[in-house]
Backbone bond lengths (Angstrom), bond angles and torsions (degrees), N, CA, C in turn:
res aa  C-N    CA-C-N  psi(-1)  N-CA   C-N-CA  omega(-1)  CA-C   N-CA-C  phi
1 M - - - 1.467 - - 1.524 110.48 -
2 R 1.335 114.79 -41.86 1.460 119.80 179.30 1.525 110.69 -64.82
3 K 1.342 115.09 -35.75 1.475 119.86 179.93 1.528 110.20 -65.65
4 V 1.364 115.77 -40.11 1.456 119.90 179.86 1.522 110.85 -63.42
5 K 1.344 117.27 -42.15 1.459 122.03 178.59 1.521 110.72 -62.89
6 T 1.352 115.32 -38.44 1.469 119.68 179.18 1.520 111.03 -64.55
7 V 1.349 115.67 -41.35 1.467 120.81 179.58 1.523 110.17 -64.68
8 K 1.349 116.29 -43.52 1.463 120.46 179.56 1.524 111.22 -62.75
9 L 1.339 115.48 -40.78 1.463 119.87 179.05 1.516 110.75 -63.92
10 F 1.335 115.26 -40.11 1.470 120.21 179.10 1.526 110.66 -63.99
11 I 1.360 116.06 -42.83 1.466 120.10 179.40 1.515 110.74 -63.34
12 L 1.355 115.76 -41.22 1.457 120.05 179.55 1.523 111.30 -63.67
13 L 1.330 116.68 -45.07 1.462 120.77 179.77 1.520 111.09 -64.94
14 F 1.345 115.89 -39.07 1.460 120.60 179.93 1.527 110.75 -65.61
15 S 1.364 115.47 -41.20 1.464 119.97 178.62 1.521 111.19 -63.88
16 C 1.326 116.11 -41.15 1.469 119.83 178.56 1.518 110.98 -64.52
17 L 1.339 115.43 -37.89 1.462 120.55 179.78 1.517 110.64 -64.42
18 I 1.348 116.29 -43.28 1.468 120.53 178.90 1.517 110.50 -63.92
19 T 1.349 115.91 -45.81 1.461 120.23 179.74 1.514 111.28 -60.46
20 S 1.342 115.34 -43.94 1.457 120.33 179.57 1.516 111.27 -63.39
21 N 1.342 115.73 -40.17 1.458 120.98 -179.17 1.529 110.90 -66.97
22 L 1.347 116.71 -42.27 1.456 120.53 178.60 1.516 110.68 -64.60
23 F 1.340 116.26 -40.06 1.457 119.96 178.53 1.518 110.74 -62.73
24 A 1.354 114.89 -41.18 1.467 119.01 -179.75 1.515 111.07 -64.91
25 Q 1.349 116.30 -40.37 1.459 120.26 -179.60 1.524 111.81 -65.40
26 N 1.340 116.56 -30.84 1.452 120.59 -176.14 1.526 112.92 -96.01
27 S 1.318 117.53 3.44 1.455 120.49 179.98 1.521 109.29 -71.35
28 P 1.335 117.33 155.91 1.474 119.99 178.96 1.521 112.77 -54.50
29 Q 1.331 116.45 -39.29 1.465 120.12 -179.34 1.529 111.16 -66.02
30 A 1.345 115.86 -41.00 1.468 119.88 -179.24 1.524 111.14 -68.05
31 I 1.333 116.57 -40.06 1.464 120.81 178.44 1.525 110.10 -61.75
32 E 1.325 115.70 -47.04 1.457 119.75 -179.17 1.522 111.55 -64.26
33 S 1.323 116.90 -40.80 1.472 120.91 -179.95 1.521 111.04 -63.41
34 D 1.331 116.18 -41.17 1.462 120.36 -179.57 1.530 110.40 -65.18
35 L 1.339 116.53 -44.96 1.464 120.20 179.29 1.532 111.49 -66.38
36 L 1.323 116.25 -38.54 1.460 120.75 -179.35 1.522 110.84 -63.73
37 R 1.318 115.88 -40.47 1.468 120.48 -179.80 1.526 111.08 -58.53
38 I 1.329 116.63 -41.44 1.461 120.54 -178.04 1.527 111.23 -76.65
39 L 1.341 116.53 -41.33 1.463 119.32 -179.49 1.527 111.00 -62.64
40 K 1.313 117.25 -35.09 1.467 120.26 176.25 1.522 110.57 -62.82
41 K 1.320 117.08 -36.00 1.466 120.60 177.30 1.527 110.43 -67.65
42 V 1.328 116.16 -39.28 1.471 120.02 176.69 1.519 109.88 -57.39
43 N 1.319 116.09 -48.70 1.460 120.28 -177.84 1.529 112.13 -69.64
44 Y 1.324 116.28 -33.09 1.466 119.30 178.50 1.534 110.29 -66.48
45 Y 1.336 116.12 -51.38 1.467 119.11 -179.03 1.527 110.96 -68.36
46 G 1.336 116.56 -27.79 1.458 119.47 176.06 1.511 111.95 -64.99
47 A 1.336 115.63 -36.22 1.464 120.47 179.09 1.518 112.00 -75.62
48 H 1.341 117.18 -16.18 1.467 121.47 -177.96 1.533 111.58 -122.55
49 K 1.349 117.15 24.30 1.462 118.62 -171.87 1.520 114.04 -68.60
50 K 1.326 117.50 -13.89 1.460 119.30 177.20 1.529 112.20 -80.26
51 E 1.318 114.95 -10.59 1.454 118.68 179.14 1.518 109.95 -79.62
52 W 1.325 115.32 160.32 1.462 122.23 -176.37 1.521 110.89 -59.44
53 K 1.310 117.22 128.43 1.465 125.79 177.54 1.525 114.65 69.42
54 A 1.316 118.42 -4.05 1.466 119.62 -178.45 1.524 111.15 -65.19
55 I 1.336 117.44 -33.26 1.455 120.33 -178.44 1.518 111.04 -64.91
56 D 1.355 116.53 -36.32 1.469 119.85 177.19 1.523 110.72 -64.57
57 S 1.316 116.29 -42.45 1.466 120.75 178.85 1.524 110.65 -66.12
58 L 1.332 117.03 -36.58 1.454 121.31 179.43 1.524 110.40 -64.87
59 Q 1.314 116.66 -44.74 1.461 120.56 177.90 1.526 110.86 -62.17
60 K 1.312 116.46 -42.41 1.467 121.09 -179.26 1.524 111.42 -63.67
61 Q 1.320 117.65 -46.44 1.466 121.00 -177.67 1.519 111.47 -67.18
62 N 1.334 117.12 -33.17 1.465 119.64 175.86 1.528 111.00 -66.08
63 R 1.323 116.62 -40.05 1.465 120.31 177.81 1.528 110.79 -63.66
64 I 1.333 115.98 -42.70 1.466 120.40 179.74 1.525 110.49 -64.82
65 F 1.335 116.36 -45.00 1.459 119.66 -178.17 1.525 110.57 -64.17
66 A 1.331 117.36 -42.80 1.469 121.23 179.40 1.524 110.64 -61.20
67 F 1.333 116.34 -44.32 1.464 120.96 -179.48 1.524 111.04 -63.57
68 K 1.318 117.14 -47.24 1.461 120.33 -176.50 1.522 112.27 -70.11
69 L 1.330 116.95 -39.10 1.457 119.51 178.84 1.527 109.83 -63.80
70 K 1.322 116.87 -42.90 1.462 120.52 177.82 1.522 110.61 -65.03
71 Y 1.327 117.15 -40.18 1.473 121.35 -179.08 1.522 111.32 -64.64
72 Y 1.322 116.95 -52.03 1.465 120.38 -177.59 1.527 111.96 -62.91
73 T 1.337 116.25 -41.97 1.464 119.22 -175.61 1.525 112.83 -76.23
74 S 1.318 117.69 -14.13 1.465 120.14 175.57 1.527 111.32 -96.10
75 K 1.331 116.93 -30.07 1.463 120.70 -177.82 1.523 112.28 -83.68
76 Y 1.323 117.39 -30.51 1.463 121.26 -176.01 1.533 109.93 -120.36
77 P 1.332 117.04 97.88 1.474 121.39 -177.43 1.527 113.97 -56.40
78 A 1.340 117.24 -29.42 1.470 120.25 -177.64 1.523 112.25 -64.59
79 T 1.325 118.06 -17.75 1.468 120.38 -179.61 1.524 111.54 -63.96
80 I 1.334 117.56 -20.02 1.466 119.71 -177.75 1.528 111.86 -67.94
81 S 1.329 116.45 -16.00 1.468 120.03 176.68 1.526 112.14 -116.92
82 Q 1.335 116.90 5.69 1.468 120.26 179.51 1.525 110.02 -74.27
83 S 1.318 116.87 138.76 1.467 120.27 -172.61 1.534 113.13 -73.82
84 F 1.326 118.69 -34.70 1.468 122.43 179.87 1.532 111.90 51.23
85 I 1.300 116.15 46.93 1.468 121.09 -175.89 1.526 112.18 -58.82
86 S 1.333 117.17 -42.85 1.468 119.88 -177.81 1.525 111.39 -66.43
87 L 1.332 117.45 -32.66 1.464 120.54 178.32 1.523 111.26 -71.91
88 I 1.330 115.86 -36.46 1.465 119.85 176.49 1.525 110.37 -63.78
89 K 1.331 116.24 -39.49 1.465 119.99 177.25 1.528 111.11 -64.14
90 E 1.334 115.68 -25.36 1.464 120.75 178.88 1.531 110.84 -93.14
91 R 1.355 115.67 17.48 1.458 124.77 171.99 1.534 114.88 76.91
92 L 1.329 117.17 27.13 1.458 119.84 166.72 1.531 106.77 -84.42
93 V 1.321 116.93 125.81 1.466 121.38 -178.27 1.532 108.25 -94.84
94 I 1.333 116.16 123.17 1.459 121.73 -178.28 1.520 109.74 -122.92
95 A 1.326 116.14 131.94 1.468 121.53 175.91 1.524 107.96 -129.96
96 T 1.337 116.59 136.86 1.460 121.59 -175.77 1.525 109.82 -130.05
97 S 1.316 116.41 138.53 1.461 120.90 178.35 1.524 110.17 -71.19
98 A 1.330 116.09 156.66 1.463 121.31 -177.30 1.522 112.25 -62.95
99 D 1.335 117.96 -29.99 1.461 120.31 -179.21 1.524 112.74 -87.73
100 G 1.336 116.92 -0.22 1.462 121.17 177.45 1.518 114.78 70.85
101 M 1.321 117.65 17.75 1.462 121.30 -176.93 1.532 113.69 -100.19
102 F 1.329 116.65 -13.23 1.462 120.07 -174.90 1.519 109.23 -142.66
103 R 1.323 115.89 135.55 1.467 120.26 -179.21 1.524 109.41 -146.01
104 T 1.331 115.71 147.75 1.463 121.24 175.90 1.524 109.82 -122.07
105 Y 1.323 115.47 142.52 1.460 123.12 174.37 1.529 107.06 -121.51
106 S 1.323 117.56 126.03 1.466 120.91 -177.70 1.520 109.69 -131.51
107 W 1.325 116.16 139.02 1.465 119.13 174.85 1.519 110.66 -146.87
108 N 1.315 114.52 149.85 1.455 121.91 178.32 1.527 108.41 -82.05
109 T 1.337 117.02 116.17 1.465 120.55 179.69 1.518 111.91 -69.56
110 Q 1.332 115.84 -17.21 1.464 123.75 -176.97 1.530 112.20 62.97
111 L 1.324 114.85 24.24 1.457 121.36 176.45 1.527 111.65 -97.27
112 G 1.344 116.64 -3.73 1.456 120.15 179.60 1.522 112.07 -69.95
113 V 1.327 115.49 152.53 1.468 121.00 -179.40 1.528 110.66 -92.12
114 T 1.329 116.74 -52.51 1.475 120.06 -179.57 1.525 112.60 -112.59
115 G 1.322 117.43 -19.51 1.456 121.29 -179.07 1.513 111.78 -131.98
116 F 1.314 116.30 -165.11 1.454 121.28 179.24 1.525 109.61 -86.88
117 D 1.318 116.48 138.14 1.452 122.81 174.61 1.530 106.25 -110.73
118 I 1.330 116.99 106.94 1.456 122.00 -169.87 1.521 111.74 -109.65
119 Y 1.329 115.87 136.43 1.460 121.76 169.43 1.525 107.64 -107.61
120 N 1.322 115.87 147.96 1.456 121.49 178.03 1.520 110.63 -130.41
121 V 1.311 115.98 139.21 1.459 121.54 167.01 1.519 106.69 -112.34
122 L 1.323 116.51 122.65 1.455 122.61 179.48 1.529 107.86 -102.82
123 Q 1.313 116.80 123.05 1.463 122.64 -176.33 1.525 109.63 -119.16
124 Y 1.320 116.11 136.00 1.466 119.09 176.45 1.528 110.08 -146.03
125 K 1.316 115.76 159.95 1.456 121.42 -179.20 1.525 110.65 -107.18
126 T 1.312 114.84 140.58 1.450 120.87 176.11 1.517 108.59 -150.42
127 N 1.304 116.90 127.40 1.466 122.65 -179.27 1.526 112.78 54.18
128 G 1.315 115.76 38.14 1.454 120.56 177.73 1.511 114.56 78.90
129 Q 1.319 118.00 -2.90 1.458 122.59 178.87 1.527 110.21 -107.46
130 A 1.320 115.34 164.31 1.461 120.68 178.33 1.523 110.01 -110.21
131 V 1.311 115.69 142.28 1.468 122.16 175.15 1.518 107.28 -126.72
132 S 1.326 117.22 136.38 1.463 121.02 179.54 1.517 110.25 -128.75
133 L 1.320 114.88 141.30 1.458 121.90 -179.65 1.516 109.13 -125.78
134 L 1.327 117.17 133.65 1.453 121.54 174.89 1.510 108.18 -91.23
135 K 1.352 116.07 122.91 1.457 120.27 -176.52 1.524 110.16 -128.65
136 M 1.328 116.02 131.90 1.452 121.12 169.09 1.525 105.88 -104.37
137 D 1.340 115.78 72.74 1.465 121.41 -173.57 1.516 111.26 -66.56
138 T 1.312 115.88 134.02 1.462 121.33 174.71 1.518 109.24 -132.63
139 V 1.299 115.56 161.62 1.464 121.75 177.41 1.516 107.59 -116.89
140 G 1.322 116.94 121.90 1.460 119.63 -179.65 1.512 111.46 68.48
141 K 1.326 116.32 -152.32 1.455 121.48 -175.89 1.521 112.50 -113.59
142 R 1.307 116.93 3.26 1.459 120.09 -177.91 1.536 110.46 -68.69
143 A 1.334 116.53 135.86 1.454 119.97 177.04 1.525 109.85 -68.53
144 N 1.323 116.87 152.76 1.462 122.88 179.05 1.530 111.70 56.14
145 Q 1.318 115.29 39.72 1.452 119.64 -178.42 1.526 109.86 -113.46
146 S 1.308 116.63 26.66 1.450 119.70 -179.29 1.520 110.36 -74.20
147 L 1.314 116.06 160.31 1.452 120.35 -168.46 1.524 112.51 -130.42
148 W 1.342 114.43 158.94 1.458 119.76 175.07 1.520 109.58 -132.70
149 Y 1.329 113.86 155.88 1.471 120.91 -174.00 1.528 110.45 -109.52
150 P 1.337 118.69 112.87 1.462 120.43 179.38 1.529 114.29 -88.69
151 K 1.355 117.07 -13.90 1.457 119.51 -174.17 1.524 109.42 -158.15
152 I 1.341 116.02 154.69 1.462 121.46 174.91 1.526 108.63 -131.63
153 F 1.334 116.03 126.31 1.461 121.10 173.77 1.534 108.63 -98.32
154 T 1.315 116.45 138.95 1.461 120.99 -179.37 1.522 109.59 -106.25
155 F 1.323 115.90 126.51 1.465 121.39 -176.07 1.529 108.99 -130.02
156 T 1.332 116.93 117.86 1.462 122.03 179.82 1.518 110.17 -113.47
157 V 1.321 115.70 127.50 1.467 121.20 179.57 1.527 108.10 -148.82
158 N 1.323 116.66 139.26 1.467 121.96 179.22 1.534 112.00 52.45
159 N 1.343 115.03 42.70 1.473 122.31 178.20 1.530 113.19 62.53
160 K 1.314 116.53 23.24 1.468 120.56 177.69 1.517 109.26 -129.74
161 T 1.320 115.73 137.21 1.460 120.52 -177.17 1.526 110.71 -105.14
162 Y 1.341 114.36 131.59 1.461 121.24 175.92 1.522 108.98 -117.10
163 Y 1.323 115.48 148.18 1.461 121.50 178.42 1.516 108.35 -114.44
164 L 1.321 115.62 113.34 1.456 122.00 -179.34 1.526 107.90 -96.04
165 A 1.315 116.21 110.40 1.459 121.18 -172.94 1.528 111.26 -112.59
166 P 1.331 118.43 102.82 1.468 120.64 172.83 1.527 109.43 -65.06
167 Y 1.315 116.52 148.86 1.459 119.62 178.51 1.523 110.46 -138.12
168 N 1.330 114.63 161.27 1.470 122.73 177.11 1.522 109.67 -124.05
169 S 1.312 116.08 149.53 1.461 122.77 174.77 1.528 108.62 -136.77
170 V 1.315 117.00 145.23 1.464 121.97 173.59 1.523 107.30 -126.46
171 Y 1.340 116.18 116.99 1.455 120.99 -178.23 1.523 112.40 -93.40
172 S 1.341 114.85 -34.45 1.468 120.83 -178.53 1.521 107.97 -162.93
173 A 1.323 116.02 -173.85 1.466 120.01 179.26 1.520 111.66 -70.36
174 T 1.321 117.56 -15.78 1.465 120.79 -176.00 1.522 114.27 -115.50
175 K 1.326 117.97 -13.34 1.460 119.48 -176.66 1.525 111.37 -131.85
176 A 1.341 114.47 136.26 1.457 121.58 178.69 1.519 109.27 -139.94
177 G 1.307 116.11 175.27 1.454 120.36 179.66 1.516 111.17 -148.54
178 Q 1.296 115.69 158.90 1.454 122.31 174.58 1.519 108.44 -138.95
179 G 1.308 114.96 164.05 1.449 118.80 178.05 1.514 110.96 -173.55
180 L 1.306 114.78 -171.67 1.459 120.85 179.17 1.521 108.03 -146.51
181 K 1.339 116.26 128.99 1.456 121.58 176.33 1.523 108.60 -114.95
182 I 1.316 115.59 144.77 1.460 121.20 -179.16 1.525 109.75 -109.38
183 F 1.331 115.75 134.74 1.457 122.61 178.05 1.528 109.10 -125.95
184 T 1.314 116.07 157.90 1.453 121.82 170.79 1.529 107.75 -153.32
185 I 1.309 116.68 161.98 1.465 121.71 179.41 1.521 107.92 -112.41
186 E 1.327 115.88 120.62 1.459 121.30 -179.65 1.516 109.99 -126.97
187 K 1.322 116.64 121.65 1.466 122.39 177.92 1.524 111.67 52.12
188 G 1.331 115.39 42.22 1.455 120.30 176.36 1.510 115.35 79.56
189 V 1.331 117.22 8.94 1.471 121.37 -178.17 1.523 109.31 -121.96
190 L 1.328 116.78 135.53 1.460 121.60 176.84 1.523 109.21 -78.99
191 I 1.329 116.11 120.60 1.462 121.99 179.16 1.523 108.00 -102.87
192 G 1.322 116.94 125.65 1.456 120.79 -176.12 1.507 114.81 -104.86
193 N 1.326 117.62 10.05 1.471 118.65 -178.42 1.520 113.64 -143.44
194 P 1.336 118.67 45.59 1.466 118.19 175.90 1.521 110.56 -68.69
195 P 1.326 119.21 126.52 1.478 121.86 -177.47 1.518 110.13 -73.17
196 L 1.313 116.47 104.87 1.460 120.02 -173.78 1.530 113.02 -132.70
197 I 1.336 117.31 -9.17 1.469 120.57 -177.81 1.529 108.93 -115.71
198 K 1.318 115.84 118.42 1.457 120.51 -177.08 1.521 110.34 -103.91
199 T 1.319 115.77 126.66 1.468 122.54 177.65 1.530 108.00 -126.31
200 P 1.327 117.96 171.54 1.475 119.85 178.56 1.527 113.63 -59.09
201 T 1.336 117.62 -20.78 1.473 120.38 -177.13 1.518 113.70 -98.93
202 G 1.338 117.53 -6.37 1.457 118.59 179.82 1.520 112.51 153.50
203 V 1.332 115.45 -172.50 1.463 122.16 178.78 1.531 108.41 -111.60
204 Y 1.335 116.27 128.91 1.464 120.83 -172.67 1.534 111.82 -130.45
205 S 1.326 114.13 171.08 1.462 120.02 177.52 1.527 111.20 -111.14
206 Q 1.345 116.65 7.05 1.452 119.28 179.34 1.524 112.02 -155.77
207 L 1.340 114.26 162.43 1.462 122.73 173.24 1.523 107.14 -121.71
208 H 1.336 116.40 151.96 1.469 119.03 179.13 1.517 110.29 -156.61
209 Y 1.322 115.62 143.30 1.469 120.87 173.98 1.524 108.83 -152.22
210 E 1.331 115.97 155.04 1.460 122.87 178.58 1.516 108.88 -117.47
211 F 1.335 116.69 155.24 1.459 119.64 -179.52 1.524 111.39 -152.79
212 D 1.313 114.02 160.13 1.458 122.83 177.70 1.529 108.43 -81.13
213 V 1.323 116.15 121.79 1.470 120.99 -177.06 1.525 111.74 -60.50
214 S 1.325 117.50 -33.09 1.468 120.54 -178.28 1.525 112.39 -63.27
215 S 1.336 117.10 -22.10 1.463 120.28 -177.62 1.532 112.49 -72.07
216 I 1.331 117.77 -13.27 1.466 120.50 178.39 1.530 111.01 -120.19
217 A 1.329 116.29 14.60 1.469 120.62 -174.81 1.524 113.27 -58.41
218 D 1.328 117.50 -36.03 1.465 120.33 -177.43 1.528 112.99 -102.38
219 W 1.334 117.67 13.40 1.454 121.19 178.47 1.526 109.88 -81.08
220 K 1.320 117.37 141.74 1.464 120.89 179.51 1.525 111.86 -77.23
221 S 1.324 117.91 -29.66 1.462 121.35 179.65 1.523 109.82 -127.94
222 Y 1.324 115.10 148.47 1.458 121.87 -176.93 1.535 109.54 -85.87
223 P 1.325 118.87 123.18 1.463 120.53 -179.80 1.525 110.90 -68.16
224 A 1.311 116.37 147.00 1.455 119.71 -177.17 1.519 110.95 -152.63
225 I 1.311 115.21 160.83 1.455 121.54 174.96 1.530 108.63 -70.44
226 Y 1.326 115.50 141.46 1.458 119.35 -177.66 1.532 110.60 -138.65
227 F 1.331 116.15 139.73 1.456 120.89 175.51 1.518 108.90 -110.74
228 D 1.328 116.61 125.36 1.456 122.21 179.67 1.530 108.97 -102.77
229 Q 1.321 115.92 110.92 1.463 121.01 -175.14 1.530 113.57 -64.23
230 P 1.348 118.99 -46.85 1.477 118.93 -177.98 1.526 113.96 -58.40
231 T 1.329 116.89 -39.40 1.470 119.72 -178.80 1.531 112.68 -96.78
232 Q 1.343 116.62 -4.38 1.464 122.33 -179.40 1.528 111.15 53.12
233 T 1.321 115.20 51.79 1.465 120.66 -179.16 1.531 110.79 -127.93
234 I 1.321 114.23 147.07 1.462 122.17 172.60 1.517 107.55 -107.39
235 R 1.336 116.77 129.14 1.463 120.89 178.25 1.527 109.27 -115.15
236 T 1.322 116.27 125.59 1.463 121.22 178.09 1.517 109.85 -120.65
237 P 1.335 117.78 138.45 1.472 120.34 177.37 1.527 110.94 -58.97
238 L 1.324 115.52 144.49 1.457 121.52 178.44 1.524 110.09 -89.64
239 V 1.314 116.09 127.19 1.467 122.46 176.49 1.525 107.90 -109.19
240 D 1.339 116.92 131.73 1.464 118.98 -176.71 1.527 111.64 -80.32
241 F 1.324 116.15 -177.25 1.466 121.25 -175.86 1.526 113.04 -67.15
242 N 1.330 117.12 -17.80 1.468 120.94 177.64 1.526 111.46 -96.33
243 H 1.316 116.78 15.20 1.479 123.71 -179.67 1.520 112.39 64.14
244 K 1.325 116.32 25.65 1.460 120.27 176.54 1.533 109.25 -92.34
245 M 1.319 116.22 133.16 1.452 120.61 177.50 1.524 109.63 -72.14
246 T 1.318 116.84 135.73 1.464 121.21 176.29 1.532 108.71 -111.37
247 R 1.320 115.23 174.16 1.468 119.44 178.02 1.531 111.48 -94.66
248 K 1.304 115.73 10.44 1.456 121.11 176.96 1.534 110.14 -92.94
249 F 1.333 116.02 162.98 1.454 121.00 -178.68 1.528 110.91 -130.24
250 I 1.344 114.18 152.52 1.457 122.10 170.00 1.526 106.61 -103.10
251 T 1.316 116.60 134.30 1.463 121.01 -176.57 1.527 111.13 -114.31
252 Y 1.332 115.15 131.26 1.461 122.12 174.21 1.526 107.50 -116.42
253 K 1.330 116.84 123.72 1.457 121.22 -178.19 1.527 110.73 -110.52
254 F 1.334 115.54 139.63 1.457 119.67 178.23 1.525 109.31 -74.80
255 T 1.328 116.01 124.96 1.464 121.40 -174.28 1.525 113.17 -107.54
256 G 1.318 117.33 11.88 1.452 120.98 -179.97 1.519 112.73 116.23
257 R 1.332 115.92 -27.02 1.466 121.24 177.80 1.516 111.97 -133.76
258 F 1.340 116.44 -39.20 1.464 121.23 -177.92 1.524 110.59 -131.72
259 F 1.331 114.65 161.66 1.458 120.75 164.67 1.522 106.00 -86.80
260 E 1.325 116.01 122.52 1.463 119.73 -177.75 1.520 109.87 -125.04
261 K 1.321 115.36 146.95 1.469 121.29 -176.62 1.509 111.18 -64.79
262 V 1.344 113.99 133.55 1.452 120.08 177.08 1.511 108.97 -85.35
263 K 1.319 118.50 127.46 1.470 121.79 -177.80 1.527 111.01 -82.64
């Protein structure tokens, strides 16, 4: 009888240990530590990718990081508001919408040849659950033209919320690009192409322009696309015909259905 009680006590203690261990592994601190460990490897092999076999390790660590980031951010909805300070210090770019329903994670895989090669995980909430998508977003057909999102503007109109996400691209040491993509959540699905911007050539879900990096070499601040909530306008820097950045802006104002260029 005493032996049976001892066995039961052992099983109970073992079960508590497993539960405690699983809880620890799934805690915000444990999730961040696990992701940080892998991201540091990405950056380490990225800094040594010219060495023998380092490129294979770099590709492997990027695959692992992408898988785990997508897994954690889809399994644990609370991650959409987690600060991830240590990951940001390790150059993971995170942008979150004002309503806390949409977030982007972007990192440089360091696999690019002349520009940045960026992976993105897009996370959003629906019905109290989290959904995450792994995206290797590119613009056009140019190689190494992948993009990252430094900020998200939240725009609500007619009981519908849109997420205006400015992005950056680096193609080479002399050429870069910027733009803005619009997202919305419909029936639990993230839509990445709602037609909301009207131009003389059609209706689009994004803006994009390229520029010569040397044209802003002596500027104190980096020009960027901006959304002004009170006036419901999008302002984009004007690039001239020689791809030189100017200090002028193009303004698109929301007219009730579309953002249209102000003359």
